[in-house]
ROZALO-867065 format. One record per residue: residue in one letter; x, z, y of N, C-alpha, C in turn. Coordinates in steps of 0.02 Angstrom, whole numbers, padded with zeros to 5 digits, always signed. Layout:
<atoms>
AXZYXZYXZY/...
</atoms>
This chain:
<atoms>
M+00316-00733+00073+00310-00652+00045+00334-00604+00091/K+00281-00565+00064+00255-00499+00113+00224-00459+00062/I+00283-00410+00029+00278-00354-00014+00264-00289+00047/F+00296-00304+00103+00279-00220+00131+00258-00264+00218/G+00214-00251+00266+00194-00290+00324+00247-00293+00376/L+00229-00305+00414+00283-00339+00457+00315-00274+00512/D+00281-00228+00512+00284-00164+00536+00346-00127+00509/G+00343-00148+00428+00390-00116+00376+00349-00061+00334/S+00287-00050+00348+00259-00010+00316+00225-00030+00238/L+00219+00006+00194+00210-00026+00138+00146-00031+00140/M+00106-00097+00106+00063-00143+00117+00014-00109+00037/V-00049-00103+00034-00069-00116-00031-00040-00148-00061/L-00045-00138-00138+00006-00188-00188-00036-00230-00225/H-00014-00271-00237-00074-00311-00300-00026-00293-00349/I-00057-00212-00383-00046-00191-00452-00047-00229-00499/G-00108-00266-00533-00124-00330-00557-00182-00263-00613/F-00195-00316-00642-00261-00318-00707-00217-00275-00743/A-00144-00306-00784-00124-00284-00830-00093-00219-00811/T-00062-00211-00765-00043-00132-00735-00088-00085-00749/I-00136-00098-00741-00189-00049-00741-00212-00025-00802/I-00224-00099-00833-00237-00086-00909-00179-00047-00943/G-00118-00043-00901-00059-00013-00962-00062+00055-00961/A-00072+00076-00878-00087+00146-00861-00109+00187-00914/G-00190+00135-00947-00247+00183-00983-00208+00178-01050/V-00147+00131-01056-00147+00143-01131-00084+00174-01127/L-00049+00205-01084+00008+00259-01071-00018+00333-01102/M-00077+00314-01076-00138+00398-01078-00174+00389-01168/A-00147+00323-01204-00176+00363-01255-00130+00393-01295/E-00134+00397-01372-00088+00436-01419-00047+00399-01441/A+00032+00398-01443+00088+00398-01450+00071+00351-01504/G+00105+00282-01497+00113+00241-01548+00029+00195-01568/T-00010+00227-01519-00073+00178-01530-00088+00108-01467/V-00108+00058-01507-00133+00030-01443-00208+00020-01411/S-00224+00019-01366-00307+00029-01341-00319-00036-01371/K-00386-00025-01399-00439-00082-01426-00450-00103-01361/K-00485-00101-01318-00501-00128-01264-00436-00160-01225/L-00387-00157-01230-00331-00201-01210-00328-00279-01263/K-00344-00219-01321-00324-00293-01373-00396-00334-01365/S-00435-00317-01359-00487-00368-01339-00510-00419-01270/Y-00462-00369-01226-00444-00413-01161-00374-00461-01151/Q-00359-00470-01194-00296-00493-01228-00320-00570-01271/E-00369-00568-01310-00390-00617-01339-00438-00638-01287/K-00470-00627-01265-00530-00660-01198-00467-00720-01162/A-00403-00673-01143-00352-00709-01085-00339-00755-01124/K-00356-00771-01195-00316-00826-01237-00347-00893-01215/A-00408-00883-01201-00442-00944-01192-00438-00977-01136/F-00409-00947-01087-00385-00962-01016-00308-00966-01036/Q-00276-00967-01075-00206-00997-01087-00163-00961-01044/S-00178-00864-01022-00146-00820-01024-00143-00747-01066/Q-00103-00739-01049-00079-00684-01085-00069-00620-01052/L-00101-00559-01083-00109-00508-01045-00060-00452-01101/T-00009-00411-01050+00024-00361-01081+00023-00287-01052/A+00033-00250-01077+00055-00188-01055+00116-00153-01044/P+00147-00151-00964+00212-00136-00936+00191-00068-00974/T+00282-00034-00988+00314+00005-01003+00331+00039-00940/F+00310+00105-00904+00327+00160-00874+00386+00160-00889/E+00424+00188-00848+00479+00258-00851+00478+00308-00820/T+00513+00327-00852+00465+00427-00873+00533+00488-00862/A+00580+00457-00827+00624+00483-00804+00648+00460-00762/E+00664+00517-00714+00696+00503-00635+00737+00445-00611/E+00802+00466-00679+00874+00401-00667+00843+00330-00688/E+00773+00333-00719+00762+00261-00724+00717+00246-00679/V+00700+00286-00631+00652+00262-00570+00694+00207-00553/H+00760+00237-00527+00821+00236-00481+00853+00177-00494/K+00847+00162-00563+00892+00115-00578+00849+00035-00572/V+00798+00038-00574+00737-00011-00583+00757-00022-00494/I+00737+00003-00448+00749-00014-00381+00833-00034-00367/D+00875-00004-00399+00937-00041-00397+00947-00097-00424/Q+00916-00116-00463+00946-00163-00489+00890-00223-00464/A+00838-00212-00453+00797-00257-00415+00828-00276-00327/I+00832-00233-00324+00867-00237-00255+00958-00311-00275/A+00980-00269-00314+01042-00333-00312+01013-00397-00349/D+00956-00392-00399+00950-00467-00389+00900-00502-00338/A+00870-00461-00309+00865-00505-00228+00910-00533-00172/E+00952-00490-00177+01005-00485-00142+01039-00554-00162/K+01050-00582-00218+01081-00620-00267+01031-00673-00262/A+00964-00680-00266+00936-00747-00251+00911-00753-00168/G+00928-00708-00123+00916-00736-00049+00988-00757-00039/D+01051-00718-00068+01131-00788-00065+01118-00854-00087/T+01071-00853-00157+01071-00948-00152+01011-00975-00113/I+01004-00954-00086+00935-00971-00028+00962-01011+00019/A+01014-00932+00041+01071-00942+00122+01115-00979+00117/Q+01143-01006+00036+01206-01049+00033+01200-01091+00041/Q+01158-01134+00012+01123-01198+00002+01147-01243+00073/D+01170-01304+00041+01196-01364+00070+01112-01358+00141/L+01112-01354+00200+01056-01361+00247+01051-01432+00246/S+01080-01480+00235+01070-01537+00257+01005-01571+00180/K+01036-01558+00134+00973-01555+00068+00925-01502+00045/V+00922-01466+00078+00841-01421+00085+00791-01457+00051/T+00765-01409+00006+00687-01439-00036+00659-01383-00023/F+00585-01418-00036+00529-01343-00042+00551-01296-00080/D+00580-01325-00154+00578-01298-00218+00657-01231-00184/S+00704-01254-00151+00749-01227-00146+00756-01172-00080/T+00688-01164-00056+00688-01128-00004+00593-01091+00008/L+00557-01107-00005+00504-01075+00006+00480-01056-00083/R+00478-01108-00130+00485-01086-00200+00507-01018-00218/A+00586-01028-00199+00625-00982-00203+00622-00917-00170/L+00591-00912-00112+00574-00854-00097+00524-00822-00114/D+00466-00872-00140+00420-00857-00169+00416-00821-00267/D+00467-00833-00283+00493-00815-00325+00526-00751-00358/L+00564-00749-00254+00594-00695-00271+00532-00623-00262/S+00474-00641-00220+00447-00600-00189+00408-00576-00246/F+00370-00617-00321+00349-00620-00362+00387-00565-00409/T+00443-00577-00412+00492-00531-00473+00491-00454-00418/L+00511-00466-00363+00503-00380-00331+00442-00357-00347/D+00407-00389-00324+00297-00334-00336+00306-00332-00404/S+00331-00352-00470+00318-00358-00517+00334-00265-00536/E+00409-00252-00504+00438-00208-00519+00446-00154-00480/L+00418-00156-00432+00399-00120-00364+00324-00076-00381/S+00271-00138-00393+00225-00106-00421+00215-00032-00446/R+00244-00064-00496+00256-00012-00566+00291+00066-00537/I+00323+00062-00502+00374+00122-00479+00308+00151-00428/Y+00263+00096-00390+00233+00153-00354+00182+00177-00388/L+00150+00122-00421+00098+00177-00453+00140+00223-00496/I+00199+00226-00504+00208+00311-00521+00231+00352-00457/K+00222+00338-00422+00227+00389-00380+00168+00397-00337/E+00098+00359-00358+00046+00390-00344+00033+00438-00424/T+00038+00434-00470-00009+00465-00523+00048+00497-00579/A+00105+00499-00583+00134+00542-00624+00103+00596-00629/P+00094+00632-00658+00093+00695-00683+00128+00756-00660/S+00213+00738-00655+00287+00760-00660+00285+00771-00563/E+00297+00813-00539+00306+00825-00480+00350+00782-00446/S+00424+00796-00474+00497+00795-00491+00489+00686-00500/L+00463+00698-00537+00456+00614-00550+00422+00555-00478/R+00380+00599-00472+00335+00574-00405+00379+00582-00343/G+00419+00634-00352+00455+00645-00295+00513+00572-00288/A+00544+00575-00363+00616+00525-00356+00566+00455-00349/A+00508+00433-00364+00484+00382-00369+00467+00363-00300/A+00464+00411-00246+00439+00399-00181+00517+00393-00158/Q+00559+00404-00176+00627+00414-00135+00665+00321-00155/A+00629+00309-00203+00662+00250-00226+00595+00212-00212/V+00550+00190-00177+00526+00180-00143+00552+00184-00060/K+00569+00230-00042+00592+00232+00029+00641+00194+00021/K+00702+00202-00002+00768+00142-00036+00737+00090-00012/F+00696+00068-00049+00678+00007-00064+00651-00016+00004/Q+00620+00010+00038+00568-00002+00116+00642-00014+00147/E+00687+00012+00149+00732+00015+00202+00768-00049+00203/W+00789-00069+00130+00833-00131+00126+00772-00196+00122/Y+00702-00171+00110+00674-00252+00110+00652-00260+00193/V+00665-00193+00232+00655-00209+00301+00715-00255+00338/G+00790-00230+00310+00819-00280+00333+00847-00334+00280/F+00825-00348+00232+00791-00439+00193+00769-00467+00255/Q+00715-00430+00269+00660-00483+00288+00733-00522+00366/Y+00758-00480+00396+00801-00490+00461+00869-00523+00439/R+00875-00555+00377+00929-00587+00358+00926-00652+00393/E+00967-00677+00428+00967-00719+00481+00991-00791+00431/D+01036-00794+00399+01061-00822+00355+00983-00855+00315/V+00960-00826+00289+00906-00826+00230+00861-00871+00296/Y+00833-00848+00341+00783-00889+00405+00815-00954+00411/K+00895-00980+00420+00894-01009+00434+00880-01086+00370/A+00892-01054+00316+00854-01100+00264+00789-01131+00258/I+00753-01078+00289+00676-01094+00301+00682-01146+00345/K+00715-01113+00418+00712-01151+00476+00731-01235+00459/A+00773-01249+00423+00801-01317+00396+00760-01349+00373/Y+00718-01308+00323+00670-01347+00290+00613-01361+00326/A+00596-01313+00356+00519-01331+00407+00540-01389+00468/E+00601-01413+00463+00627-01451+00542+00633-01496+00482/T+00625-01530+00439+00630-01586+00419+00563-01605+00409/N+00509-01584+00416+00442-01604+00432+00401-01618+00384/P+00413-01594+00332+00396-01608+00270+00322-01626+00258/K+00296-01682+00210+00223-01698+00223+00188-01658+00153/L+00199-01595+00186+00151-01538+00120+00064-01550+00145/T+00038-01551+00082-00051-01528+00079-00060-01459+00058/G-00129-01434+00066-00146-01386+00047-00118-01322+00052/E-00126-01286-00022-00073-01220-00013+00009-01212-00001/R+00032-01271+00016+00107-01281-00004+00100-01299+00081/A+00076-01329+00132+00069-01338+00192+00033-01277+00233/K+00017-01243+00212-00006-01162+00205+00052-01131+00213/F+00079-01126+00149+00135-01081+00131+00189-01089+00203/L+00211-01122+00215+00265-01160+00254+00247-01126+00341/K+00196-01137+00346+00170-01136+00414+00160-01043+00428/E+00137-01020+00370+00150-00935+00372+00200-00895+00365/T+00253-00948+00338+00289-00910+00324+00347-00914+00383/V+00344-00980+00432+00376-00969+00486+00350-00937+00548/R+00273-00937+00549+00260-00864+00592+00263-00821+00587/E+00284-00805+00519+00304-00703+00508+00367-00690+00524/Y+00396-00757+00529+00488-00767+00554+00473-00740+00628/Q+00462-00781+00662+00416-00763+00736+00394-00706+00746/R+00341-00684+00713+00333-00596+00721+00379-00561+00690/L+00420-00574+00667+00469-00515+00642+00521-00519+00724/G+00519-00571+00764+00542-00578+00819+00615-00601+00829/F+00623-00660+00781+00682-00725+00773+00685-00774+00827/D+00640-00781+00874+00647-00809+00932+00664-00771+00978/L+00691-00687+00984+00712-00655+01000+00804-00667+01034/P+00835-00641+01071+00919-00613+01052+00926-00561+01000/K+00960-00596+00959+00990-00546+00900+00989-00485+00922/E+01020-00458+00974+01036-00371+00998+00986-00357+00994/E+00903-00390+01024+00830-00374+01013+00809-00355+00949/R+00807-00402+00913+00814-00395+00827+00845-00364+00815/Q+00876-00326+00795+00928-00284+00789+00874-00207+00796/E+00878-00188+00871+00841-00140+00903+00772-00132+00831/L+00731-00203+00836+00661-00199+00805+00671-00192+00732/E+00731-00230+00704+00751-00182+00622+00741-00112+00606/E+00792-00103+00674+00799-00007+00667+00716+00028+00664/L+00697-00001+00704+00644+00028+00751+00589+00027+00672/K+00555-00020+00633+00555-00044+00589+00549+00003+00511/K+00619-00004+00521+00604+00050+00452+00636+00124+00473/T+00633+00159+00529+00615+00223+00528+00523+00232+00533/L+00509+00175+00568+00424+00157+00551+00398+00169+00467/A+00435+00127+00435+00402+00119+00371+00427+00190+00337/A+00496+00230+00358+00510+00283+00313+00452+00348+00345/L+00429+00339+00398+00385+00399+00443+00306+00361+00361/A+00283+00311+00384+00208+00308+00342+00223+00334+00272/L+00295+00328+00230+00283+00353+00181+00286+00417+00169/D+00323+00453+00215+00312+00530+00246+00242+00570+00229/F+00210+00506+00276+00128+00522+00282+00089+00534+00228/R+00128+00469+00195+00069+00471+00128+00109+00524+00069/M+00151+00543+00053+00181+00588+00013+00167+00648+00025/N+00144+00679+00097+00129+00731+00125+00058+00747+00084/I+00008+00683+00112-00050+00706+00065-00063+00717-00010/N-00005+00675-00023+00000+00646-00120+00009+00728-00122/N+00048+00763-00094+00072+00824-00118+00037+00897-00102/A-00017+00882-00052-00044+00932-00024-00098+00954-00081/S-00112+00991-00088-00174+01070-00137-00187+01088-00093/H-00268+01074-00086-00328+01102-00046-00394+01156-00099/P-00378+01214-00110-00436+01213-00148-00479+01256-00125/L-00553+01248-00117-00602+01279-00097-00661+01322-00148/L-00672+01374-00124-00714+01426-00172-00772+01403-00127/F-00841+01403-00204-00881+01400-00165-00915+01441-00226/T-00994+01452-00216-01042+01502-00262-01093+01440-00323/L-01128+01455-00340-01161+01429-00366-01205+01395-00337/E-01229+01432-00290-01294+01412-00247-01272+01367-00182/D-01208+01358-00178-01167+01311-00131-01151+01245-00173/L-01167+01258-00257-01146+01184-00279-01222+01154-00327/E-01259+01188-00292-01335+01173-00316-01324+01086-00320/G-01374+01055-00420-01341+00994-00412-01299+00957-00462/V-01232+01004-00448-01186+00970-00473-01185+00989-00547/P-01159+00955-00611-01164+00944-00668-01171+01015-00698/E-01171+01065-00750-01138+01099-00785-01048+01067-00810/S-01069+01026-00842-01024+01000-00857-00936+00975-00820/F-00990+00999-00765-00903+00998-00696-00898+01083-00681/L-00947+01102-00686-00942+01168-00679-00914+01220-00727/N-00902+01198-00794-00884+01220-00847-00805+01214-00875/Q-00797+01160-00836-00725+01146-00832-00659+01189-00832/E-00605+01203-00871-00574+01227-00866-00546+01249-00779/G-00530+01297-00762-00503+01298-00678-00540+01310-00625/I-00602+01266-00654-00661+01267-00586-00706+01341-00608/K-00701+01370-00657-00758+01419-00634-00709+01494-00634/T-00689+01502-00591-00642+01551-00587-00666+01637-00552/G-00729+01620-00569-00728+01708-00556-00817+01715-00561/E-00867+01768-00568-00920+01770-00591-00974+01721-00557/D-00962+01712-00496-01004+01664-00462-00944+01633-00409/E-00907+01607-00459-00841+01594-00393-00846+01517-00426/Y-00831+01469-00406-00795+01397-00421-00755+01351-00363/T-00688+01341-00409-00639+01326-00351-00636+01253-00382/V-00641+01216-00306-00653+01138-00311-00585+01136-00259/M-00545+01079-00297-00489+01057-00274-00499+00994-00212/A-00490+01003-00143-00523+00948-00133-00464+00888-00093/N-00407+00890-00138-00341+00836-00161-00373+00823-00224/I-00389+00820-00261-00417+00785-00332-00468+00748-00324/T-00452+00691-00330-00515+00647-00315-00570+00647-00368/W-00577+00648-00422-00624+00666-00469-00686+00733-00438/H-00647+00796-00432-00664+00851-00401-00703+00826-00333/F-00671+00801-00292-00706+00770-00236-00777+00722-00233/T-00774+00666-00276-00807+00649-00294-00888+00660-00351/T-00851+00708-00395-00905+00737-00438-00952+00787-00383/V-00909+00813-00333-00979+00854-00292-01006+00829-00252/M-00977+00785-00186-01009+00758-00146-01075+00707-00175/D-01068+00694-00231-01107+00629-00261-01171+00682-00281/N-01167+00731-00301-01196+00778-00355-01230+00831-00297/T-01189+00872-00282-01239+00935-00200-01279+00921-00173/K-01313+00960-00179-01391+00946-00131-01369+00984-00059/K-01326+01010-00070-01327+01064-00017-01275+01029+00028/E-01297+01018+00103-01253+00983+00149-01201+01023+00164/S-01204+01097+00183-01148+01129+00195-01087+01112+00174/T-01103+01091+00099-01040+01097+00043-01012+01033+00037/R-01057+00984+00052-01027+00901+00079-00980+00914+00156/K-00996+00935+00190-00975+00940+00255-00901+00986+00244/K-00913+01042+00217-00848+01072+00204-00797+01048+00171/L-00819+01012+00118-00795+00966+00064-00745+00912+00103/F-00775+00863+00126-00753+00810+00170-00718+00835+00217/H-00735+00881+00257-00682+00895+00308-00594+00920+00287/A-00614+00938+00229-00537+00977+00200-00511+00923+00170/R-00561+00858+00139-00516+00796+00090-00498+00748+00156/F-00536+00735+00213-00466+00697+00246-00443+00727+00331/T-00443+00803+00291-00382+00829+00338-00319+00858+00308/L-00317+00829+00258-00251+00862+00188-00198+00861+00257/A-00140+00900+00244-00079+00888+00271-00084+00879+00344/K-00125+00897+00374-00140+00876+00457-00070+00922+00471/E-00038+00975+00474-00005+00992+00496+00049+00979+00508/E+00080+00951+00423+00138+00900+00424+00129+00828+00454/N+00089+00820+00461+00051+00736+00472+00048+00722+00551/L+00027+00778+00575+00018+00761+00638+00076+00739+00702/P+00127+00776+00679+00181+00747+00684+00207+00689+00694/I+00209+00670+00634+00217+00589+00597+00151+00550+00659/L+00104+00582+00649+00064+00509+00671+00062+00512+00737/E+00097+00557+00772+00108+00551+00837+00174+00501+00854/K+00201+00528+00805+00299+00452+00823+00267+00394+00781/V+00212+00387+00733+00230+00306+00718+00157+00256+00777/I+00116+00309+00811+00082+00293+00855+00122+00251+00911/G+00185+00301+00938+00232+00287+00970+00281+00205+00978/L+00296+00231+00885+00331+00158+00876+00306+00092+00856/R+00222+00114+00842+00188+00048+00847+00157+00030+00916/D+00170+00059+00958+00162+00030+01049+00234+00006+01030/T+00293+00018+01059+00353+00000+01050+00368-00072+01028/I+00363-00067+00939+00349-00132+00928+00312-00196+00959/A+00252-00170+00975+00225-00221+00990+00229-00236+01064/K+00256-00216+01109+00270-00241+01175+00323-00264+01165/K+00386-00265+01127+00453-00284+01115+00439-00371+01093/L+00386-00353+01042+00378-00422+01012+00341-00472+01051/G+00307-00453+01125+00290-00463+01165+00211-00485+01155/Y+00165-00410+01144+00098-00407+01101+00071-00324+01165/K+00000-00349+01213-00003-00272+01218-00033-00216+01187/T-00023-00234+01141-00063-00172+01097-00039-00173+01012/W-00050-00144+00974-00011-00137+00907-00091-00167+00879/A-00131-00164+00909-00206-00199+00879-00205-00262+00877/D-00191-00313+00935-00152-00370+00954-00105-00406+00920/Y-00054-00367+00896-00010-00382+00831-00037-00394+00768/Q-00054-00359+00750-00089-00352+00679-00152-00393+00674/T-00212-00383+00731-00266-00429+00722-00233-00517+00741/E-00189-00534+00763-00171-00600+00770-00174-00654+00735/V-00175-00624+00653-00173-00675+00609-00233-00659+00575/R-00263-00635+00595-00350-00643+00557-00396-00647+00588/M-00450-00663+00563-00511-00691+00622-00507-00672+00662/A-00523-00608+00676-00523-00576+00761-00480-00598+00819/K-00413-00615+00792-00362-00644+00827-00337-00579+00871/N-00372-00545+00911-00356-00499+00962-00411-00431+00953/G-00362-00380+00974-00401-00322+00963-00457-00309+01004/E-00446-00334+01075-00539-00332+01123-00593-00372+01070/T-00577-00428+01024-00633-00470+00985-00652-00401+00935/V-00613-00331+00905-00629-00295+00869-00664-00249+00880/K-00647-00233+00940-00669-00142+00979-00745-00187+00994/E-00758-00263+01041-00825-00259+01050-00856-00274+00988/F-00829-00293+00917-00887-00312+00887-00902-00227+00833/L-00872-00174+00853-00869-00104+00812-00935-00084+00856/N-00901-00085+00937-00939-00068+00961-01018-00103+00954/D-01045-00160+00976-01091-00170+00972-01127-00157+00870/L-01092-00141+00840-01105-00127+00757-01143-00057+00781/Y-01116-00020+00807-01113+00055+00832-01188+00051+00839/Q-01197-00003+00914-01262+00014+00954-01323-00012+00903/R-01286-00053+00869-01363-00069+00796-01377-00027+00746/L-01330-00005+00716-01335+00057+00666-01341+00129+00672/Q-01327+00146+00730-01324+00206+00739-01382+00256+00755/P-01462+00199+00795-01514+00245+00810-01557+00238+00740/K-01513+00194+00666-01549+00190+00601-01518+00251+00559/F-01462+00251+00579-01426+00315+00548-01450+00365+00570/E-01441+00407+00629-01465+00456+00648-01559+00466+00644/K-01590+00416+00612-01660+00409+00593-01668+00446+00518/N-01625+00403+00503-01618+00416+00418-01584+00482+00392/W-01536+00497+00416-01488+00570+00404-01467+00589+00473/P-01553+00646+00500-01538+00667+00546-01464+00750+00561/H-01443+00756+00517-01412+00819+00503-01357+00808+00471/S-01325+00727+00472-01290+00706+00458-01186+00744+00461/P-01156+00769+00419-01091+00793+00434-01046+00754+00475/L-01052+00687+00498-01004+00628+00508-01021+00630+00583/
</atoms>
């Protein structure tokens, strides 16, 4: 079960095909159903699958209610796992129960997370952000529930004869608990838990600062040579006789201009603005995040945060990643400079 990374920071959620379709349905006229959704539903029947469009919360109190209920249900499910007779644990009563709990949480949280990222209302996005932050803090604490861990450990110690994905799931779950610090004394685990909660909150603040940033850039028609008239004539973009306002923080503004303008200086200006959104607010946060990551990694016995993060991946350690990137740079840079000598990068 891992909706959030072991550092407590929010990972990219598997929002799911139906959720994405659902977002599109909500943008259609009230009372109508997307024809495209219907066509996908018909195709899904051939695979014994059912696609539905979720109903998104539209009020702040609804958002908070969803998260509060998800937390309450998950705690109850966690209690069921923890309070069972540890001499009679089974795959279903431990790992499957944990996986079912994770699936339910993911279904609820992915919807609220999408609202946080895309709701037109700033107040609704803010409510969703607060709900996600509350969930993050709770979830880090849930990961450190010793009673749930004891149930998982008790099942692992039965040395069950598992194969395939079940064996993989058991191995990875035990490993994740070790990477949380469950081999360490309780006081050290409690310290790690608090550090991860702080890290999770900072990561969300960092992202929300970018989401809420507004960065208008003014260009002339000459600056935007090659950009389609259909874009230039949009309401709010042509703001003067020879003045066009492009919002670096709006994705479709950014991609339309970057993909079409012939002016390198325009691309460079827009690129820089896009990737420095909220820099004044986020630089202090970034400094704290880097420090926290280093502290957590060292408390868990790793040399660097990169070693901690890559341990469970193909590279296995940060040095391998560094060597790969350096080698890639040496091979590609000469060709890059030859083909794009005046690159803004």
